[in-house]
All heavy atoms as a GROMACS GRO file, in nm:
protein
  535
    1MET      N    1  -0.469   2.398   0.048
    1MET     CA    2  -0.464   2.275  -0.003
    1MET      C    3  -0.598   2.236  -0.079
    1MET      O    4  -0.702   2.249  -0.018
    1MET     CB    5  -0.438   2.165   0.112
    1MET     CG    6  -0.436   2.026   0.066
    1MET     SD    7  -0.435   1.901   0.191
    1MET     CE    8  -0.319   1.949   0.311
    2LYS      N    9  -0.588   2.178  -0.189
    2LYS     CA   10  -0.701   2.120  -0.257
    2LYS      C   11  -0.742   1.979  -0.229
    2LYS      O   12  -0.655   1.900  -0.182
    2LYS     CB   13  -0.671   2.123  -0.415
    2LYS     CG   14  -0.641   2.263  -0.462
    2LYS     CD   15  -0.709   2.282  -0.594
    2LYS     CE   16  -0.672   2.421  -0.638
    2LYS     NZ   17  -0.783   2.497  -0.681
    3LYS      N   18  -0.865   1.957  -0.213
    3LYS     CA   19  -0.912   1.825  -0.176
    3LYS      C   20  -0.973   1.752  -0.288
    3LYS      O   21  -1.063   1.828  -0.381
    3LYS     CB   22  -1.005   1.832  -0.069
    3LYS     CG   23  -0.943   1.878   0.059
    3LYS     CD   24  -1.043   1.898   0.170
    3LYS     CE   25  -0.982   1.955   0.297
    3LYS     NZ   26  -1.075   1.967   0.398
    4TYR      N   27  -0.962   1.635  -0.324
    4TYR     CA   28  -1.007   1.556  -0.434
    4TYR      C   29  -1.077   1.422  -0.400
    4TYR      O   30  -1.036   1.364  -0.304
    4TYR     CB   31  -0.902   1.523  -0.537
    4TYR     CG   32  -0.836   1.648  -0.597
    4TYR    CD1   33  -0.723   1.696  -0.529
    4TYR    CD2   34  -0.879   1.696  -0.717
    4TYR    CE1   35  -0.670   1.819  -0.593
    4TYR    CE2   36  -0.824   1.813  -0.765
    4TYR     CZ   37  -0.710   1.878  -0.712
    4TYR     OH   38  -0.653   1.977  -0.755
    5VAL      N   39  -1.172   1.380  -0.489
    5VAL     CA   40  -1.221   1.254  -0.475
    5VAL      C   41  -1.177   1.180  -0.605
    5VAL      O   42  -1.200   1.241  -0.720
    5VAL     CB   43  -1.386   1.252  -0.463
    5VAL    CG1   44  -1.429   1.112  -0.478
    5VAL    CG2   45  -1.430   1.309  -0.327
    6LEU      N   46  -1.119   1.067  -0.588
    6LEU     CA   47  -1.064   0.992  -0.712
    6LEU      C   48  -1.186   0.909  -0.760
    6LEU      O   49  -1.229   0.822  -0.694
    6LEU     CB   50  -0.946   0.909  -0.677
    6LEU     CG   51  -0.884   0.826  -0.787
    6LEU    CD1   52  -0.827   0.909  -0.896
    6LEU    CD2   53  -0.769   0.730  -0.732
    7VAL      N   54  -1.226   0.918  -0.889
    7VAL     CA   55  -1.314   0.847  -0.946
    7VAL      C   56  -1.248   0.752  -1.049
    7VAL      O   57  -1.196   0.802  -1.146
    7VAL     CB   58  -1.432   0.931  -1.016
    7VAL    CG1   59  -1.525   0.827  -1.091
    7VAL    CG2   60  -1.496   1.018  -0.917
    8GLY      N   61  -1.241   0.624  -1.017
    8GLY     CA   62  -1.171   0.530  -1.104
    8GLY      C   63  -1.041   0.497  -1.022
    8GLY      O   64  -0.948   0.571  -1.030
    9THR      N   65  -1.034   0.368  -0.982
    9THR     CA   66  -0.918   0.324  -0.895
    9THR      C   67  -0.842   0.225  -0.963
    9THR      O   68  -0.779   0.147  -0.901
    9THR     CB   69  -0.956   0.280  -0.755
    9THR    OG1   70  -1.053   0.171  -0.770
    9THR    CG2   71  -1.022   0.397  -0.671
   10GLY      N   72  -0.840   0.222  -1.101
   10GLY     CA   73  -0.763   0.136  -1.171
   10GLY      C   74  -0.616   0.159  -1.165
   10GLY      O   75  -0.573   0.249  -1.092
   11SER      N   76  -0.540   0.097  -1.256
   11SER     CA   77  -0.391   0.128  -1.252
   11SER      C   78  -0.357   0.271  -1.280
   11SER      O   79  -0.257   0.323  -1.222
   11SER     CB   80  -0.329   0.034  -1.350
   11SER     OG   81  -0.362   0.056  -1.484
   12ARG      N   82  -0.414   0.332  -1.372
   12ARG     CA   83  -0.399   0.484  -1.395
   12ARG      C   84  -0.428   0.564  -1.268
   12ARG      O   85  -0.343   0.655  -1.234
   12ARG     CB   86  -0.476   0.530  -1.508
   12ARG     CG   87  -0.438   0.672  -1.553
   12ARG     CD   88  -0.496   0.716  -1.673
   12ARG     NE   89  -0.455   0.640  -1.786
   12ARG     CZ   90  -0.528   0.628  -1.899
   12ARG    NH1   91  -0.639   0.693  -1.927
   12ARG    NH2   92  -0.475   0.560  -1.996
   13GLY      N   93  -0.542   0.541  -1.203
   13GLY     CA   94  -0.575   0.626  -1.084
   13GLY      C   95  -0.479   0.597  -0.972
   13GLY      O   96  -0.446   0.688  -0.906
   14GLN      N   97  -0.445   0.470  -0.959
   14GLN     CA   98  -0.348   0.447  -0.846
   14GLN      C   99  -0.216   0.495  -0.882
   14GLN      O  100  -0.150   0.565  -0.800
   14GLN     CB  101  -0.333   0.292  -0.839
   14GLN     CG  102  -0.457   0.214  -0.782
   14GLN     CD  103  -0.419   0.065  -0.784
   14GLN    OE1  104  -0.327   0.019  -0.735
   14GLN    NE2  105  -0.516  -0.015  -0.847
   15GLY      N  106  -0.154   0.485  -0.993
   15GLY     CA  107  -0.025   0.521  -1.021
   15GLY      C  108  -0.014   0.665  -1.043
   15GLY      O  109   0.082   0.737  -0.993
   16MET      N  110  -0.094   0.737  -1.106
   16MET     CA  111  -0.086   0.891  -1.134
   16MET      C  112  -0.133   0.962  -1.012
   16MET      O  113  -0.075   1.073  -1.000
   16MET     CB  114  -0.170   0.930  -1.255
   16MET     CG  115  -0.113   0.863  -1.389
   16MET     SD  116  -0.217   0.906  -1.531
   16MET     CE  117  -0.186   1.084  -1.533
   17PHE      N  118  -0.230   0.911  -0.939
   17PHE     CA  119  -0.295   1.001  -0.830
   17PHE      C  120  -0.255   0.963  -0.693
   17PHE      O  121  -0.201   1.035  -0.611
   17PHE     CB  122  -0.433   1.020  -0.857
   17PHE     CG  123  -0.464   1.098  -0.987
   17PHE    CD1  124  -0.511   1.009  -1.106
   17PHE    CD2  125  -0.444   1.230  -1.003
   17PHE    CE1  126  -0.541   1.081  -1.204
   17PHE    CE2  127  -0.459   1.286  -1.126
   17PHE     CZ  128  -0.512   1.207  -1.224
   18VAL      N  129  -0.292   0.829  -0.656
   18VAL     CA  130  -0.267   0.794  -0.512
   18VAL      C  131  -0.131   0.776  -0.493
   18VAL      O  132  -0.080   0.843  -0.394
   18VAL     CB  133  -0.336   0.647  -0.504
   18VAL    CG1  134  -0.298   0.589  -0.360
   18VAL    CG2  135  -0.484   0.649  -0.521
   19ARG      N  136  -0.039   0.716  -0.576
   19ARG     CA  137   0.097   0.706  -0.554
   19ARG      C  138   0.165   0.842  -0.576
   19ARG      O  139   0.263   0.886  -0.502
   19ARG     CB  140   0.167   0.589  -0.627
   19ARG     CG  141   0.128   0.469  -0.575
   19ARG     CD  142   0.203   0.338  -0.650
   19ARG     NE  143   0.121   0.237  -0.666
   19ARG     CZ  144   0.084   0.176  -0.782
   19ARG    NH1  145   0.140   0.226  -0.887
   19ARG    NH2  146   0.008   0.081  -0.789
   20GLY      N  147   0.121   0.908  -0.675
   20GLY     CA  148   0.184   1.037  -0.718
   20GLY      C  149   0.168   1.142  -0.613
   20GLY      O  150   0.262   1.220  -0.578
   21LEU      N  151   0.052   1.150  -0.546
   21LEU     CA  152   0.037   1.247  -0.432
   21LEU      C  153   0.116   1.218  -0.306
   21LEU      O  154   0.162   1.301  -0.238
   21LEU     CB  155  -0.109   1.270  -0.410
   21LEU     CG  156  -0.196   1.344  -0.505
   21LEU    CD1  157  -0.338   1.345  -0.487
   21LEU    CD2  158  -0.143   1.488  -0.534
   22HIS      N  159   0.127   1.080  -0.283
   22HIS     CA  160   0.198   1.045  -0.167
   22HIS      C  161   0.344   1.056  -0.177
   22HIS      O  162   0.418   1.053  -0.080
   22HIS     CB  163   0.158   0.911  -0.115
   22HIS     CG  164   0.012   0.902  -0.056
   22HIS    ND1  165  -0.099   0.874  -0.130
   22HIS    CD2  166  -0.031   0.938   0.062
   22HIS    CE1  167  -0.200   0.891  -0.051
   22HIS    NE2  168  -0.167   0.918   0.059
   23LYS      N  169   0.392   1.068  -0.293
   23LYS     CA  170   0.540   1.067  -0.330
   23LYS      C  171   0.592   1.207  -0.274
   23LYS      O  172   0.526   1.314  -0.303
   23LYS     CB  173   0.566   1.056  -0.476
   23LYS     CG  174   0.708   1.061  -0.514
   23LYS     CD  175   0.726   1.052  -0.662
   23LYS     CE  176   0.866   1.074  -0.707
   23LYS     NZ  177   0.883   1.066  -0.849
   24ASP      N  178   0.697   1.199  -0.207
   24ASP     CA  179   0.760   1.318  -0.149
   24ASP      C  180   0.662   1.409  -0.061
   24ASP      O  181   0.692   1.526  -0.052
   24ASP     CB  182   0.810   1.410  -0.266
   24ASP     CG  183   0.916   1.333  -0.340
   24ASP    OD1  184   0.996   1.254  -0.281
   24ASP    OD2  185   0.935   1.348  -0.461
   25GLY      N  186   0.558   1.346  -0.014
   25GLY     CA  187   0.474   1.423   0.083
   25GLY      C  188   0.385   1.528   0.018
   25GLY      O  189   0.334   1.630   0.081
   26LEU      N  190   0.366   1.518  -0.114
   26LEU     CA  191   0.276   1.626  -0.187
   26LEU      C  192   0.142   1.626  -0.139
   26LEU      O  193   0.076   1.724  -0.132
   26LEU     CB  194   0.284   1.601  -0.333
   26LEU     CG  195   0.415   1.609  -0.414
   26LEU    CD1  196   0.394   1.571  -0.557
   26LEU    CD2  197   0.469   1.750  -0.398
   27ASP      N  198   0.087   1.515  -0.084
   27ASP     CA  199  -0.043   1.500  -0.029
   27ASP      C  200  -0.059   1.591   0.102
   27ASP      O  201  -0.166   1.644   0.130
   27ASP     CB  202  -0.082   1.371   0.010
   27ASP     CG  203  -0.004   1.296   0.111
   27ASP    OD1  204   0.128   1.322   0.110
   27ASP    OD2  205  -0.052   1.214   0.187
   28GLU      N  206   0.044   1.617   0.173
   28GLU     CA  207   0.048   1.701   0.289
   28GLU      C  208   0.053   1.848   0.256
   28GLU      O  209   0.021   1.940   0.332
   28GLU     CB  210   0.150   1.667   0.385
   28GLU     CG  211   0.134   1.514   0.432
   28GLU     CD  212   0.002   1.500   0.511
   28GLU    OE1  213  -0.040   1.590   0.587
   28GLU    OE2  214  -0.051   1.384   0.504
   29LYS      N  215   0.119   1.880   0.134
   29LYS     CA  216   0.140   2.031   0.106
   29LYS      C  217   0.041   2.084   0.016
   29LYS      O  218  -0.001   2.195   0.027
   29LYS     CB  219   0.281   2.035   0.048
   29LYS     CG  220   0.394   1.994   0.129
   29LYS     CD  221   0.526   1.995   0.063
   29LYS     CE  222   0.632   1.935   0.136
   29LYS     NZ  223   0.763   1.929   0.059
   30TYR      N  224  -0.010   2.013  -0.089
   30TYR     CA  225  -0.072   2.067  -0.198
   30TYR      C  226  -0.214   2.013  -0.228
   30TYR      O  227  -0.301   2.079  -0.253
   30TYR     CB  228   0.007   2.072  -0.330
   30TYR     CG  229   0.148   2.127  -0.314
   30TYR    CD1  230   0.257   2.054  -0.302
   30TYR    CD2  231   0.156   2.266  -0.296
   30TYR    CE1  232   0.381   2.105  -0.287
   30TYR    CE2  233   0.286   2.316  -0.283
   30TYR     CZ  234   0.393   2.251  -0.280
   30TYR     OH  235   0.521   2.299  -0.262
   31ALA      N  236  -0.226   1.888  -0.228
   31ALA     CA  237  -0.352   1.817  -0.260
   31ALA      C  238  -0.372   1.698  -0.178
   31ALA      O  239  -0.270   1.621  -0.152
   31ALA     CB  240  -0.347   1.785  -0.404
   32LYS      N  241  -0.500   1.669  -0.142
   32LYS     CA  242  -0.522   1.544  -0.061
   32LYS      C  243  -0.639   1.469  -0.122
   32LYS      O  244  -0.744   1.531  -0.152
   32LYS     CB  245  -0.554   1.583   0.083
   32LYS     CG  246  -0.601   1.468   0.162
   32LYS     CD  247  -0.572   1.490   0.305
   32LYS     CE  248  -0.605   1.377   0.394
   32LYS     NZ  249  -0.547   1.249   0.369
   33ILE      N  250  -0.639   1.338  -0.139
   33ILE     CA  251  -0.746   1.254  -0.177
   33ILE      C  252  -0.830   1.238  -0.050
   33ILE      O  253  -0.791   1.182   0.042
   33ILE     CB  254  -0.707   1.115  -0.231
   33ILE    CG1  255  -0.620   1.157  -0.373
   33ILE    CG2  256  -0.824   1.036  -0.264
   33ILE    CD1  257  -0.566   1.025  -0.428
   34THR      N  258  -0.956   1.276  -0.056
   34THR     CA  259  -1.057   1.265   0.052
   34THR      C  260  -1.158   1.160   0.031
   34THR      O  261  -1.235   1.135   0.123
   34THR     CB  262  -1.122   1.398   0.086
   34THR    OG1  263  -1.198   1.438  -0.032
   34THR    CG2  264  -1.018   1.500   0.124
   35GLY      N  265  -1.167   1.101  -0.092
   35GLY     CA  266  -1.263   0.991  -0.121
   35GLY      C  267  -1.213   0.920  -0.235
   35GLY      O  268  -1.134   0.968  -0.326
   36LEU      N  269  -1.263   0.794  -0.245
   36LEU     CA  270  -1.244   0.701  -0.353
   36LEU      C  271  -1.377   0.653  -0.407
   36LEU      O  272  -1.458   0.621  -0.316
   36LEU     CB  273  -1.160   0.587  -0.314
   36LEU     CG  274  -1.018   0.609  -0.258
   36LEU    CD1  275  -0.956   0.488  -0.200
   36LEU    CD2  276  -0.931   0.668  -0.362
   37PHE      N  277  -1.390   0.643  -0.531
   37PHE     CA  278  -1.511   0.574  -0.590
   37PHE      C  279  -1.467   0.507  -0.710
   37PHE      O  280  -1.380   0.545  -0.800
   37PHE     CB  281  -1.609   0.680  -0.641
   37PHE     CG  282  -1.733   0.617  -0.715
   37PHE    CD1  283  -1.826   0.563  -0.639
   37PHE    CD2  284  -1.737   0.615  -0.849
   37PHE    CE1  285  -1.939   0.501  -0.701
   37PHE    CE2  286  -1.838   0.554  -0.913
   37PHE     CZ  287  -1.939   0.498  -0.850
   38ASP      N  288  -1.531   0.374  -0.730
   38ASP     CA  289  -1.513   0.296  -0.848
   38ASP      C  290  -1.641   0.196  -0.847
   38ASP      O  291  -1.694   0.167  -0.750
   38ASP     CB  292  -1.381   0.210  -0.829
   38ASP     CG  293  -1.336   0.156  -0.974
   38ASP    OD1  294  -1.409   0.075  -1.035
   38ASP    OD2  295  -1.228   0.180  -1.012
   39ILE      N  296  -1.672   0.166  -0.973
   39ILE     CA  297  -1.778   0.071  -0.992
   39ILE      C  298  -1.747  -0.067  -0.935
   39ILE      O  299  -1.832  -0.151  -0.900
   39ILE     CB  300  -1.847   0.068  -1.131
   39ILE    CG1  301  -1.734   0.028  -1.225
   39ILE    CG2  302  -1.901   0.198  -1.166
   39ILE    CD1  303  -1.787   0.000  -1.362
   40ASN      N  304  -1.613  -0.084  -0.928
   40ASN     CA  305  -1.568  -0.224  -0.876
   40ASN      C  306  -1.516  -0.188  -0.725
   40ASN      O  307  -1.417  -0.134  -0.696
   40ASN     CB  308  -1.447  -0.257  -0.950
   40ASN     CG  309  -1.389  -0.388  -0.921
   40ASN    OD1  310  -1.400  -0.439  -0.792
   40ASN    ND2  311  -1.323  -0.469  -1.001
   41ASN      N  312  -1.616  -0.225  -0.639
   41ASN     CA  313  -1.594  -0.184  -0.487
   41ASN      C  314  -1.480  -0.265  -0.440
   41ASN      O  315  -1.403  -0.216  -0.357
   41ASN     CB  316  -1.716  -0.216  -0.412
   41ASN     CG  317  -1.704  -0.160  -0.276
   41ASN    OD1  318  -1.661  -0.053  -0.258
   41ASN    ND2  319  -1.751  -0.235  -0.168
   42THR      N  320  -1.445  -0.389  -0.482
   42THR     CA  321  -1.331  -0.465  -0.439
   42THR      C  322  -1.205  -0.398  -0.472
   42THR      O  323  -1.118  -0.388  -0.394
   42THR     CB  324  -1.342  -0.610  -0.500
   42THR    OG1  325  -1.458  -0.662  -0.464
   42THR    CG2  326  -1.225  -0.697  -0.439
   43ARG      N  327  -1.193  -0.355  -0.584
   43ARG     CA  328  -1.066  -0.277  -0.630
   43ARG      C  329  -1.064  -0.152  -0.561
   43ARG      O  330  -0.951  -0.116  -0.506
   43ARG     CB  331  -1.078  -0.251  -0.781
   43ARG     CG  332  -0.945  -0.171  -0.824
   43ARG     CD  333  -0.940  -0.162  -0.976
   43ARG     NE  334  -1.060  -0.105  -1.026
   43ARG     CZ  335  -1.096  -0.117  -1.157
   43ARG    NH1  336  -1.028  -0.190  -1.249
   43ARG    NH2  337  -1.213  -0.071  -1.205
   44CYS      N  338  -1.172  -0.078  -0.537
   44CYS     CA  339  -1.171   0.058  -0.454
   44CYS      C  340  -1.121   0.028  -0.312
   44CYS      O  341  -1.030   0.098  -0.255
   44CYS     CB  342  -1.300   0.117  -0.462
   44CYS     SG  343  -1.321   0.286  -0.408
   45ARG      N  344  -1.172  -0.083  -0.245
   45ARG     CA  345  -1.125  -0.120  -0.115
   45ARG      C  346  -0.974  -0.153  -0.107
   45ARG      O  347  -0.906  -0.119  -0.014
   45ARG     CB  348  -1.217  -0.231  -0.056
   45ARG     CG  349  -1.344  -0.194  -0.007
   45ARG     CD  350  -1.323  -0.140   0.134
   45ARG     NE  351  -1.444  -0.058   0.170
   45ARG     CZ  352  -1.456   0.030   0.271
   45ARG    NH1  353  -1.348   0.044   0.346
   45ARG    NH2  354  -1.560   0.084   0.283
   46ALA      N  355  -0.919  -0.219  -0.214
   46ALA     CA  356  -0.788  -0.267  -0.205
   46ALA      C  357  -0.691  -0.141  -0.231
   46ALA      O  358  -0.598  -0.136  -0.158
   46ALA     CB  359  -0.762  -0.358  -0.328
   47VAL      N  360  -0.739  -0.037  -0.300
   47VAL     CA  361  -0.654   0.082  -0.316
   47VAL      C  362  -0.668   0.153  -0.179
   47VAL      O  363  -0.557   0.196  -0.130
   47VAL     CB  364  -0.718   0.168  -0.431
   47VAL    CG1  365  -0.651   0.302  -0.420
   47VAL    CG2  366  -0.693   0.106  -0.558
   48TYR      N  367  -0.784   0.156  -0.120
   48TYR     CA  368  -0.782   0.223   0.017
   48TYR      C  369  -0.695   0.152   0.123
   48TYR      O  370  -0.619   0.228   0.190
   48TYR     CB  371  -0.929   0.217   0.067
   48TYR     CG  372  -0.948   0.258   0.204
   48TYR    CD1  373  -0.951   0.402   0.228
   48TYR    CD2  374  -0.960   0.176   0.312
   48TYR    CE1  375  -0.977   0.457   0.366
   48TYR    CE2  376  -0.969   0.229   0.438
   48TYR     CZ  377  -0.985   0.368   0.468
   48TYR     OH  378  -0.992   0.415   0.591
   49ASP      N  379  -0.706   0.022   0.113
   49ASP     CA  380  -0.616  -0.047   0.208
   49ASP      C  381  -0.461  -0.038   0.189
   49ASP      O  382  -0.388  -0.034   0.282
   49ASP     CB  383  -0.645  -0.207   0.205
   49ASP     CG  384  -0.780  -0.241   0.256
   49ASP    OD1  385  -0.846  -0.157   0.329
   49ASP    OD2  386  -0.839  -0.343   0.224
   50GLY      N  387  -0.432  -0.002   0.069
   50GLY     CA  388  -0.282   0.016   0.034
   50GLY      C  389  -0.237   0.168   0.041
   50GLY      O  390  -0.118   0.184   0.032
   51MET      N  391  -0.323   0.251   0.080
   51MET     CA  392  -0.290   0.393   0.092
   51MET      C  393  -0.212   0.411   0.215
   51MET      O  394  -0.246   0.366   0.324
   51MET     CB  395  -0.416   0.484   0.088
   51MET     CG  396  -0.492   0.493  -0.032
   51MET     SD  397  -0.642   0.591  -0.028
   51MET     CE  398  -0.570   0.754  -0.028
   52PRO      N  399  -0.096   0.481   0.210
   52PRO     CA  400  -0.016   0.514   0.327
   52PRO      C  401  -0.083   0.596   0.434
   52PRO      O  402  -0.064   0.596   0.550
   52PRO     CB  403   0.106   0.572   0.277
   52PRO     CG  404   0.078   0.610   0.138
   52PRO     CD  405  -0.043   0.540   0.092
   53ASN      N  406  -0.173   0.694   0.386
   53ASN     CA  407  -0.228   0.780   0.472
   53ASN      C  408  -0.389   0.787   0.455
   53ASN      O  409  -0.433   0.843   0.351
   53ASN     CB  410  -0.187   0.935   0.456
   53ASN     CG  411  -0.241   1.027   0.559
   53ASN    OD1  412  -0.329   1.002   0.633
   53ASN    ND2  413  -0.206   1.153   0.531
   54LYS      N  414  -0.468   0.719   0.530
   54LYS     CA  415  -0.608   0.699   0.506
   54LYS      C  416  -0.683   0.805   0.587
   54LYS      O  417  -0.808   0.806   0.579
   54LYS     CB  418  -0.646   0.563   0.554
   54LYS     CG  419  -0.584   0.445   0.475
   54LYS     CD  420  -0.636   0.318   0.534
   54LYS     CE  421  -0.562   0.212   0.471
   54LYS     NZ  422  -0.428   0.172   0.534
   55ASP      N  423  -0.620   0.889   0.669
   55ASP     CA  424  -0.692   0.985   0.750
   55ASP      C  425  -0.796   1.072   0.658
   55ASP      O  426  -0.745   1.136   0.565
   55ASP     CB  427  -0.597   1.082   0.818
   55ASP     CG  428  -0.517   1.008   0.917
   55ASP    OD1  429  -0.551   0.891   0.961
   55ASP    OD2  430  -0.407   1.070   0.961
   56GLY      N  431  -0.920   1.070   0.686
   56GLY     CA  432  -1.016   1.156   0.626
   56GLY      C  433  -1.054   1.109   0.478
   56GLY      O  434  -1.120   1.173   0.406
   57VAL      N  435  -1.018   0.977   0.446
   57VAL     CA  436  -1.063   0.925   0.317
   57VAL      C  437  -1.173   0.837   0.326
   57VAL      O  438  -1.184   0.750   0.413
   57VAL     CB  439  -0.941   0.842   0.260
   57VAL    CG1  440  -0.975   0.779   0.120
   57VAL    CG2  441  -0.810   0.926   0.235
   58THR      N  442  -1.272   0.863   0.244
   58THR     CA  443  -1.408   0.789   0.251
   58THR      C  444  -1.413   0.702   0.111
   58THR      O  445  -1.377   0.757   0.013
   58THR     CB  446  -1.523   0.883   0.256
   58THR    OG1  447  -1.521   0.968   0.372
   58THR    CG2  448  -1.651   0.810   0.268
   59VAL      N  449  -1.462   0.577   0.132
   59VAL     CA  450  -1.478   0.492   0.027
   59VAL      C  451  -1.622   0.504  -0.013
   59VAL      O  452  -1.716   0.472   0.063
   59VAL     CB  453  -1.439   0.354   0.042
   59VAL    CG1  454  -1.473   0.262  -0.072
   59VAL    CG2  455  -1.285   0.345   0.077
   60TYR      N  456  -1.658   0.546  -0.136
   60TYR     CA  457  -1.793   0.563  -0.179
   60TYR      C  458  -1.832   0.450  -0.262
   60TYR      O  459  -1.763   0.414  -0.352
   60TYR     CB  460  -1.823   0.689  -0.257
   60TYR     CG  461  -1.792   0.818  -0.166
   60TYR    CD1  462  -1.683   0.882  -0.170
   60TYR    CD2  463  -1.907   0.860  -0.087
   60TYR    CE1  464  -1.660   0.985  -0.085
   60TYR    CE2  465  -1.883   0.978  -0.002
   60TYR     CZ  466  -1.769   1.046  -0.004
   60TYR     OH  467  -1.738   1.160   0.072
   61THR      N  468  -1.962   0.396  -0.246
   61THR     CA  469  -2.016   0.302  -0.332
   61THR      C  470  -2.126   0.342  -0.422
   61THR      O  471  -2.178   0.292  -0.505
   61THR     CB  472  -2.077   0.179  -0.245
   61THR    OG1  473  -2.168   0.229  -0.160
   61THR    CG2  474  -1.950   0.103  -0.178
   62ASP      N  475  -2.164   0.472  -0.392
   62ASP     CA  476  -2.283   0.533  -0.474
   62ASP      C  477  -2.232   0.666  -0.521
   62ASP      O  478  -2.187   0.763  -0.447
   62ASP     CB  479  -2.398   0.558  -0.378
   62ASP     CG  480  -2.518   0.621  -0.446
   62ASP    OD1  481  -2.594   0.539  -0.510
   62ASP    OD2  482  -2.524   0.743  -0.447
   63PHE      N  483  -2.234   0.688  -0.650
   63PHE     CA  484  -2.178   0.818  -0.716
   63PHE      C  485  -2.255   0.933  -0.679
   63PHE      O  486  -2.196   1.028  -0.641
   63PHE     CB  487  -2.190   0.786  -0.874
   63PHE     CG  488  -2.113   0.898  -0.948
   63PHE    CD1  489  -1.987   0.904  -0.964
   63PHE    CD2  490  -2.183   1.004  -1.004
   63PHE    CE1  491  -1.914   0.993  -1.030
   63PHE    CE2  492  -2.125   1.104  -1.067
   63PHE     CZ  493  -1.982   1.105  -1.081
   64ASP      N  494  -2.380   0.936  -0.661
   64ASP     CA  495  -2.466   1.050  -0.622
   64ASP      C  496  -2.434   1.087  -0.472
   64ASP      O  497  -2.424   1.212  -0.454
   64ASP     CB  498  -2.613   1.019  -0.650
   64ASP     CG  499  -2.646   1.008  -0.787
   64ASP    OD1  500  -2.588   1.077  -0.871
   64ASP    OD2  501  -2.745   0.931  -0.816
   65GLU      N  502  -2.417   0.988  -0.395
   65GLU     CA  503  -2.375   1.016  -0.252
   65GLU      C  504  -2.246   1.081  -0.261
   65GLU      O  505  -2.228   1.182  -0.181
   65GLU     CB  506  -2.377   0.888  -0.166
   65GLU     CG  507  -2.336   0.912  -0.024
   65GLU     CD  508  -2.313   0.774   0.048
   65GLU    OE1  509  -2.357   0.667  -0.007
   65GLU    OE2  510  -2.246   0.781   0.143
   66MET      N  511  -2.149   1.042  -0.330
   66MET     CA  512  -2.021   1.104  -0.340
   66MET      C  513  -2.021   1.246  -0.389
   66MET      O  514  -1.964   1.337  -0.328
   66MET     CB  515  -1.931   1.032  -0.440
   66MET     CG  516  -1.789   1.081  -0.447
   66MET     SD  517  -1.711   1.045  -0.607
   66MET     CE  518  -1.817   1.121  -0.727
   67LEU      N  519  -2.113   1.278  -0.475
   67LEU     CA  520  -2.128   1.424  -0.527
   67LEU      C  521  -2.181   1.510  -0.415
   67LEU      O  522  -2.154   1.631  -0.407
   67LEU     CB  523  -2.218   1.415  -0.643
   67LEU     CG  524  -2.157   1.366  -0.773
   67LEU    CD1  525  -2.253   1.372  -0.885
   67LEU    CD2  526  -2.020   1.424  -0.811
   68GLU      N  527  -2.269   1.463  -0.323
   68GLU     CA  528  -2.332   1.542  -0.225
   68GLU      C  529  -2.221   1.576  -0.128
   68GLU      O  530  -2.212   1.679  -0.066
   68GLU     CB  531  -2.444   1.474  -0.162
   68GLU     CG  532  -2.565   1.445  -0.239
   68GLU     CD  533  -2.676   1.365  -0.160
   68GLU    OE1  534  -2.664   1.356  -0.055
   68GLU    OE2  535  -2.763   1.325  -0.235
   0.00000   0.00000   0.00000
């Protein structure tokens, strides 16, 4: 399984990746979002709160910290 950090939690990030991976359980089989980052922390938190499976997902507020 591949692990990803989503950078940019706007409508495209939400629709194509967050919802797309959770559809039909793809997040459990092939790819999992393990982190979220956006310069708009409020939007990032809202996406996190709306995720059906938050296990192991970290919300980052610092881009360099996320890269580490």
